[in-house]
DODO-387364 format. One line per 3 residues: number of its first residue (from 0); their letters; for each residue x, y, z of C-alpha. Coordinates in Angstrom, 2 decimals. Example, Ala and Ser with C-alpha at 12.3 -4.5 7.8 and 13.67 -1.06 7.14 Angstrom:
% residues 2
0> AS> 12.30 -4.50 7.80 ~ 13.67 -1.06 7.14
//
This chain:
% residues 457
0> MRL> 24.20 72.51 116.26 ~ 26.45 74.61 114.01 ~ 27.40 78.07 115.24
3> DRR> 28.09 80.34 112.29 ~ 29.55 83.84 112.24 ~ 26.17 85.55 111.94
6> QFM> 24.86 83.76 115.01 ~ 28.00 84.71 116.92 ~ 27.82 88.35 115.95
9> AGA> 24.10 88.61 116.57 ~ 24.58 87.22 120.06 ~ 27.16 89.79 121.01
12> AAL> 24.80 92.33 122.56 ~ 23.52 89.77 125.05 ~ 27.00 89.58 126.57
15> AVW> 26.86 93.26 127.49 ~ 25.25 92.45 130.82 ~ 28.06 91.03 132.97
18> PKT> 28.32 90.65 136.72 ~ 29.35 93.78 138.52 ~ 32.85 93.79 139.95
21> GGA> 33.94 95.50 143.12 ~ 36.77 97.94 143.64 ~ 40.26 97.47 145.02
24> EAA> 39.02 96.65 148.52 ~ 37.26 93.53 147.15 ~ 40.13 92.38 144.93
27> PRI> 42.00 89.32 146.22 ~ 45.62 89.53 147.32 ~ 46.14 86.15 145.68
30> IEA> 45.28 85.82 142.00 ~ 45.09 82.23 140.79 ~ 45.46 81.22 137.15
33> RAG> 43.23 78.18 136.74 ~ 40.67 76.49 134.54 ~ 37.03 77.48 134.85
36> MAR> 33.70 77.68 133.07 ~ 32.18 80.86 131.66 ~ 28.98 81.78 129.89
39> VVP> 30.59 83.10 126.70 ~ 27.82 82.42 124.16 ~ 24.26 83.32 125.13
42> GDY> 21.20 81.18 124.62 ~ 21.08 77.41 124.64 ~ 24.79 76.82 124.12
45> PET> 26.81 75.21 126.92 ~ 29.26 77.15 129.06 ~ 32.78 77.43 127.68
48> EIW> 35.78 75.89 129.39 ~ 38.32 78.69 129.83 ~ 41.53 79.53 131.62
51> GYD> 41.08 82.59 133.76 ~ 42.39 84.51 136.73 ~ 40.48 83.18 139.72
54> GGV> 38.79 80.88 137.21 ~ 36.79 83.64 135.51 ~ 37.02 85.74 132.41
57> PGP> 37.80 88.54 132.55 ~ 39.88 88.25 135.70 ~ 39.13 90.35 138.79
60> LIR> 38.93 94.08 138.11 ~ 41.86 95.64 139.98 ~ 41.15 99.20 141.03
63> ARQ> 43.33 101.52 143.06 ~ 44.36 105.18 143.27 ~ 47.36 106.84 141.66
66> GET> 50.36 106.72 143.98 ~ 49.31 103.51 145.72 ~ 51.08 100.15 145.38
69> VSR> 49.14 97.05 144.39 ~ 50.42 93.61 145.45 ~ 49.23 90.42 143.78
72> KLV> 50.59 86.93 144.35 ~ 50.15 84.85 141.21 ~ 49.45 81.18 141.98
75> NAL> 49.70 78.92 138.95 ~ 47.10 76.13 138.88 ~ 47.44 75.67 135.10
78> PQP> 49.09 72.73 133.34 ~ 51.57 75.16 131.71 ~ 54.07 77.71 133.06
81> TAI> 52.72 81.25 133.07 ~ 53.42 84.86 134.10 ~ 51.50 88.15 134.22
84> HWH> 52.42 91.27 132.26 ~ 50.89 94.48 133.62 ~ 50.31 96.19 130.30
87> GLR> 51.03 99.92 130.27 ~ 52.09 100.20 133.91 ~ 55.56 101.73 134.35
90> VPN> 56.67 99.19 136.93 ~ 60.17 98.08 138.03 ~ 61.74 95.76 135.47
93> GMD> 61.53 92.68 137.68 ~ 57.75 93.13 137.92 ~ 57.12 93.33 134.15
96> GVP> 56.24 89.66 133.78 ~ 58.21 88.61 130.67 ~ 59.67 85.10 131.01
99> GLT> 63.16 84.86 129.62 ~ 63.78 88.58 130.00 ~ 62.56 89.88 133.39
102> QEA> 61.66 86.70 135.31 ~ 61.42 82.93 135.10 ~ 58.03 81.58 134.12
105> VQP> 55.97 80.43 137.10 ~ 55.77 76.65 136.92 ~ 52.55 74.69 137.59
108> GGA> 52.04 74.72 141.34 ~ 54.39 77.68 141.77 ~ 53.81 81.30 142.76
111> FLY> 55.28 84.78 142.21 ~ 54.61 88.03 144.07 ~ 54.12 91.16 141.97
114> ELP> 54.55 94.58 143.63 ~ 53.17 97.32 141.38 ~ 53.73 101.00 142.22
117> LKD> 51.04 102.97 140.37 ~ 52.81 106.01 138.95 ~ 50.10 106.88 136.44
120> AGT> 46.34 107.21 136.52 ~ 44.45 105.66 133.64 ~ 43.19 102.48 132.00
123> YWY> 45.51 99.47 131.88 ~ 45.18 95.71 131.71 ~ 46.97 92.51 132.67
126> HSH> 47.45 89.30 130.72 ~ 49.57 86.20 130.42 ~ 52.95 86.74 128.77
129> NQS> 53.93 83.07 128.44 ~ 52.59 80.98 125.56 ~ 50.30 83.97 125.19
132> TEQ> 48.85 82.98 121.82 ~ 47.13 80.18 123.71 ~ 46.82 81.54 127.24
135> VAR> 45.31 84.91 126.31 ~ 43.03 83.20 123.77 ~ 41.79 80.95 126.58
138> GLY> 40.88 83.97 128.74 ~ 43.88 84.95 130.87 ~ 43.36 88.72 131.05
141> GAI> 41.76 91.41 133.20 ~ 41.49 95.19 133.61 ~ 43.39 97.55 135.91
144> IVD> 41.90 100.97 136.67 ~ 44.06 103.59 138.37 ~ 41.93 106.49 139.54
147> EAE> 43.07 110.10 139.51 ~ 43.27 111.93 142.81 ~ 40.19 113.83 141.65
150> PPE> 38.43 111.80 138.95 ~ 36.12 113.60 136.52 ~ 32.49 113.70 137.54
153> VDH> 30.51 111.07 135.65 ~ 27.36 109.06 136.32 ~ 28.89 105.73 135.29
156> DIS> 32.53 104.65 134.89 ~ 32.58 101.55 132.66 ~ 35.45 99.41 131.40
159> VLL> 34.66 97.93 127.98 ~ 36.76 94.86 127.12 ~ 36.69 94.09 123.39
162> DDW> 37.49 90.47 122.55 ~ 37.00 87.73 120.02 ~ 36.90 83.99 120.55
165> RLT> 37.51 81.15 118.11 ~ 34.88 78.63 119.14 ~ 33.59 75.29 117.94
168> GQA> 29.94 74.53 117.22 ~ 29.59 73.52 120.87 ~ 30.87 76.93 122.03
171> QIS> 34.22 75.50 123.16 ~ 37.58 77.13 122.43 ~ 39.11 75.81 119.23
174> EDF> 42.37 74.04 120.06 ~ 44.20 75.00 116.84 ~ 46.72 77.25 118.58
177> GAM> 49.80 77.97 116.50 ~ 48.08 77.24 113.18 ~ 50.56 78.11 110.44
180> HDW> 48.03 80.11 108.42 ~ 47.34 82.30 111.47 ~ 51.03 82.88 112.10
183> THA> 51.84 83.72 108.48 ~ 48.82 85.96 107.91 ~ 46.83 88.34 110.13
186> GRM> 46.84 86.12 113.21 ~ 44.22 84.12 115.09 ~ 40.83 85.59 114.18
189> GNF> 37.88 84.56 116.32 ~ 34.36 83.88 115.07 ~ 32.64 85.56 118.01
192> VHA> 33.40 89.22 118.69 ~ 31.88 90.86 121.73 ~ 32.28 93.42 124.50
195> RLL> 32.14 92.95 128.26 ~ 31.19 95.88 130.45 ~ 32.58 96.18 133.98
198> PSP> 30.30 97.06 135.60 ~ 27.27 96.93 133.30 ~ 24.54 99.34 134.40
201> SEV> 21.09 97.95 133.73 ~ 19.92 101.34 132.51 ~ 21.03 104.86 131.79
204> LRN> 19.22 108.17 131.42 ~ 19.31 110.73 128.65 ~ 21.96 113.42 129.30
207> QRL> 23.83 111.28 131.82 ~ 27.62 111.41 131.44 ~ 29.63 108.20 131.08
210> RLR> 33.31 107.38 131.14 ~ 33.97 104.49 128.76 ~ 37.36 102.77 129.06
213> LVN> 37.78 100.69 125.89 ~ 40.44 97.95 125.88 ~ 41.21 95.62 122.96
216> VAT> 42.14 92.33 124.65 ~ 42.01 90.21 121.48 ~ 45.06 88.16 120.58
219> DRI> 45.30 89.50 117.02 ~ 42.14 91.27 115.83 ~ 42.08 94.99 115.00
222> MAV> 38.81 96.55 116.20 ~ 37.11 99.54 114.57 ~ 34.56 100.92 117.03
225> SLN> 31.92 103.65 116.84 ~ 29.11 104.81 119.12 ~ 25.40 105.40 118.58
228> GLE> 23.31 107.43 120.99 ~ 26.43 108.73 122.73 ~ 28.45 111.87 121.99
231> GRL> 31.59 113.19 123.61 ~ 35.36 113.36 123.46 ~ 38.42 111.14 123.62
234> VAR> 40.36 112.06 126.77 ~ 43.14 109.44 126.95 ~ 45.00 106.87 124.83
237> DGM> 46.73 103.87 126.40 ~ 46.09 105.31 129.85 ~ 47.73 108.67 129.13
240> PVE> 45.60 111.83 128.97 ~ 45.60 113.80 125.72 ~ 46.37 117.49 126.14
243> QPQ> 42.96 118.53 124.84 ~ 39.87 116.32 124.57 ~ 39.46 115.25 120.94
246> PFD> 36.33 114.65 118.87 ~ 36.06 111.22 117.26 ~ 33.87 109.34 114.83
249> MLV> 35.38 105.87 114.61 ~ 38.27 104.57 116.74 ~ 40.63 101.88 115.47
252> FGP> 42.22 99.67 118.14 ~ 45.13 97.38 117.46 ~ 45.46 94.54 119.97
255> AER> 46.28 95.96 123.45 ~ 45.36 99.56 122.57 ~ 43.03 101.49 124.88
258> ADL> 41.03 104.70 124.80 ~ 39.15 106.62 127.50 ~ 36.04 108.41 126.29
261> IVD> 33.80 110.80 128.21 ~ 30.41 110.84 126.53 ~ 26.90 112.06 127.14
264> VTA> 23.82 109.93 126.48 ~ 21.96 111.45 123.52 ~ 19.59 108.53 122.89
267> GPG> 16.08 109.12 124.17 ~ 13.93 107.09 126.55 ~ 12.97 103.77 125.00
270> EAA> 16.10 103.74 122.83 ~ 19.55 102.34 123.53 ~ 23.06 103.73 123.65
273> QIL> 25.23 101.40 121.57 ~ 28.86 100.41 121.05 ~ 29.29 99.19 117.48
276> LQQ> 31.93 97.13 115.68 ~ 32.50 98.37 112.15 ~ 33.16 95.61 109.61
279> RDG> 33.37 95.64 105.84 ~ 29.96 93.98 105.64 ~ 28.29 96.35 108.11
282> AYV> 28.13 97.40 111.74 ~ 27.39 95.03 114.63 ~ 26.17 95.82 118.10
285> LAE> 28.81 94.84 120.64 ~ 26.98 96.23 123.66 ~ 24.01 98.41 124.38
288> LPV> 22.65 100.28 127.36 ~ 18.88 100.77 127.51 ~ 17.83 104.40 128.06
291> TGQ> 14.93 104.24 130.48 ~ 14.23 107.88 131.16 ~ 15.23 111.50 131.12
294> GAS> 18.07 112.67 133.30 ~ 19.09 116.32 133.34 ~ 16.94 118.56 131.16
297> VPR> 19.99 119.82 129.26 ~ 23.42 118.29 128.48 ~ 26.30 118.96 130.81
300> GAI> 28.99 121.49 130.09 ~ 32.23 121.09 128.17 ~ 34.40 118.00 128.75
303> QAL> 37.63 118.96 130.49 ~ 41.11 117.45 130.01 ~ 42.35 114.91 132.52
306> PPN> 45.38 115.84 134.64 ~ 48.66 114.74 133.00 ~ 50.70 111.83 134.29
309> PVP> 54.32 112.35 135.44 ~ 56.03 111.09 132.28 ~ 59.30 112.94 131.52
312> AIG> 59.21 115.37 128.61 ~ 61.22 114.43 125.52 ~ 62.58 117.90 124.85
315> DLS> 64.77 118.65 121.84 ~ 64.84 115.73 119.41 ~ 67.67 117.08 117.28
318> QAR> 70.33 115.42 119.45 ~ 68.46 112.16 119.99 ~ 69.94 108.90 118.79
321> AVA> 67.94 107.02 116.15 ~ 67.83 103.23 115.72 ~ 65.76 101.92 112.84
324> LRM> 63.52 98.87 112.99 ~ 62.53 97.06 109.78 ~ 59.69 94.52 109.73
327> EGG> 59.83 91.68 107.21 ~ 58.28 88.28 106.62 ~ 54.88 86.67 106.65
330> AMG> 52.87 85.39 103.72 ~ 53.60 87.25 100.47 ~ 56.39 89.07 102.28
333> GLR> 59.29 87.90 100.13 ~ 61.56 87.06 103.08 ~ 64.53 85.06 101.78
336> QGT> 66.62 84.55 104.90 ~ 67.00 85.63 108.50 ~ 68.99 85.02 111.65
339> YMG> 67.50 82.88 114.39 ~ 69.36 81.92 117.58 ~ 72.61 83.07 116.03
342> RLL> 72.19 81.03 112.83 ~ 71.58 82.44 109.36 ~ 68.70 80.42 107.93
345> SAR> 66.77 80.37 104.67 ~ 63.08 81.29 104.67 ~ 62.21 77.59 104.48
348> ELV> 64.44 76.79 107.44 ~ 62.90 79.66 109.43 ~ 59.43 78.24 108.81
351> DEG> 60.62 74.85 110.03 ~ 61.64 76.60 113.27 ~ 58.22 78.27 113.55
354> QIW> 59.73 81.67 112.82 ~ 57.90 83.63 110.12 ~ 58.72 87.27 110.81
357> TFN> 61.88 89.27 111.45 ~ 62.99 92.60 112.89 ~ 66.09 93.86 111.11
360> GVA> 66.60 90.37 109.70 ~ 66.44 88.65 113.10 ~ 63.64 86.28 114.13
363> GLP> 62.86 85.75 117.80 ~ 64.44 87.47 120.77 ~ 68.03 88.38 119.84
366> EEP> 70.99 88.00 122.17 ~ 71.86 91.69 121.87 ~ 69.38 94.54 122.46
369> LAS> 68.12 96.74 119.66 ~ 69.62 99.64 121.64 ~ 71.52 100.10 124.92
372> LSH> 70.61 103.42 126.54 ~ 71.83 105.48 129.44 ~ 69.25 106.62 131.97
375> GEV> 67.62 109.81 130.70 ~ 68.73 109.33 127.09 ~ 66.20 109.99 124.32
378> LRI> 65.79 107.38 121.58 ~ 64.00 107.62 118.24 ~ 62.86 104.44 116.49
381> PMR> 61.61 104.78 112.91 ~ 59.63 101.56 112.30 ~ 59.25 100.49 108.68
384> NET> 56.63 97.84 107.84 ~ 57.76 95.97 104.74 ~ 55.14 93.23 105.14
387> VFP> 51.59 93.07 103.77 ~ 49.98 92.94 107.22 ~ 49.59 95.57 109.97
390> HAM> 51.50 95.24 113.24 ~ 50.59 96.66 116.67 ~ 53.97 97.59 118.15
393> HLH> 54.14 97.64 121.96 ~ 57.01 98.94 124.08 ~ 57.25 97.74 127.68
396> GTH> 58.34 99.86 130.63 ~ 57.58 103.35 129.36 ~ 55.37 105.40 127.08
399> FRE> 56.44 107.01 123.83 ~ 55.27 109.76 121.52 ~ 54.94 109.45 117.78
402> VLP> 57.22 111.79 115.80 ~ 54.82 113.33 113.31 ~ 55.73 114.17 109.69
405> DGG> 55.92 117.87 110.56 ~ 58.37 117.17 113.41 ~ 55.76 117.57 116.13
408> LGP> 54.95 114.95 118.73 ~ 51.76 112.94 119.09 ~ 50.12 111.93 122.36
411> LRD> 51.74 109.47 124.76 ~ 51.13 105.83 123.83 ~ 52.49 102.37 124.62
414> TIL> 51.15 100.64 121.49 ~ 50.96 101.91 117.91 ~ 49.55 100.33 114.75
417> VNP> 51.94 100.32 111.79 ~ 50.18 99.54 108.51 ~ 51.72 97.78 105.48
420> DET> 54.24 99.85 103.52 ~ 54.18 102.48 106.26 ~ 56.86 104.05 108.44
423> REI> 55.96 105.44 111.84 ~ 58.54 106.86 114.19 ~ 58.39 106.88 117.98
426> AFV> 60.53 108.67 120.57 ~ 60.83 108.25 124.33 ~ 62.96 109.09 127.35
429> ADN> 64.76 106.05 128.79 ~ 63.82 106.70 132.42 ~ 63.08 103.16 133.61
432> PGD> 66.18 100.95 134.12 ~ 66.07 97.38 132.90 ~ 65.62 95.15 129.87
435> WLL> 62.38 96.02 128.09 ~ 60.54 94.07 125.42 ~ 59.52 95.68 122.12
438> HCH> 57.22 93.45 120.08 ~ 54.21 93.11 117.85 ~ 51.08 92.66 119.97
441> MLS> 49.48 90.54 117.30 ~ 50.43 87.69 119.59 ~ 50.68 85.20 116.72
444> HQA> 53.25 87.46 115.07 ~ 55.19 87.82 118.32 ~ 55.33 84.06 118.79
447> AGM> 56.51 83.67 115.19 ~ 59.44 86.05 115.48 ~ 58.45 89.71 115.96
450> KTW> 60.19 90.68 119.18 ~ 63.32 92.48 120.30 ~ 64.40 94.35 123.41
453> IRV> 65.96 97.55 124.72 ~ 68.36 97.91 127.66 ~ 68.33 100.96 129.93
456> T> 71.14 101.40 132.49
//
């Protein structure tokens, strides 16, 4: 039986109903990376063999309160070394989960204890950071929810994990990891895009209020998402509250980006509230919630801002140091040469090494950091994309603000999408000591050269 793209997309809504997951008290202290089976494609297709935390995908929902510390012992039952990166959490450097920079990869049969102080409330996620083009594509990811001391009042709090899978006609994961076309172009695109809701309420009522925590866990795909039968405001990006709730129509998520929405159900009884994926050839239903009745007779009041997280203010940018980052390479990029592992190589030689992209002419993780900063120093990084593909730039260890064209500052983020022939500038306070990765979160691009690092002392 051949599974084409239309069948994949049409089946997406059926995946909206997913087993409910408990809170922090039910989460295991040991988290095991191992093979498992999952019902990825609905209908008559077989279950899919995956790699997952505790053998499932997504991994266990980790939920705790701001100010607490979460401990998880990773046990590796995979045939490859692995590690966990706790995406967006401002953790100590040794807990960041980047093999070759902050820790050694956990070998098969080995273990590593992660201690995670939760400084910030918000929506975060965890995923493999070793051979991640394969390990994340096989299912090694999960969500982390850090509750505010006084969370906003909602009827349902739902994490929405947006993903795509590249599957064979038998609904098994395609083994073509590291395909050169993927690495040189937009990355590994799946043929089945869907959303998983944690938990997934079986029904909602008109005028109920929902908190939707959207997370793009795809290896490389940019997701454009809209809602139908739901109206509200965006209240946080990448876990960090915006100063004032913002209206939205369509939200664009690069890989690893998140958004918290507080919305009211406007669909009527007998209809459905929907999360839609916008594509050039139309909109597809990723998930839907049946509306089974009338809740309150009138909508609730105005949506209030979430309390801010304790991220240090940037202050005056006029004295900040600036270090530029230039992106080059990829198909049609015109890259002629670059440095890799201390050697100046031609474009052909770089390809032979599996290195397709460069930052400032360097492919792969350089020996020297992009910048060495003193604790408390402010750094500006204008990032220029001279390739023909977009790149989702992620900074570990802290959050940054975008420096806007008028000199103002955008909301706090940890990942930002830089489009072709575009320059976007970020600024942050170096308040977290250690060596921190800065890379493209199109994981195929990262594997093929797009990564550097920053040192804070």
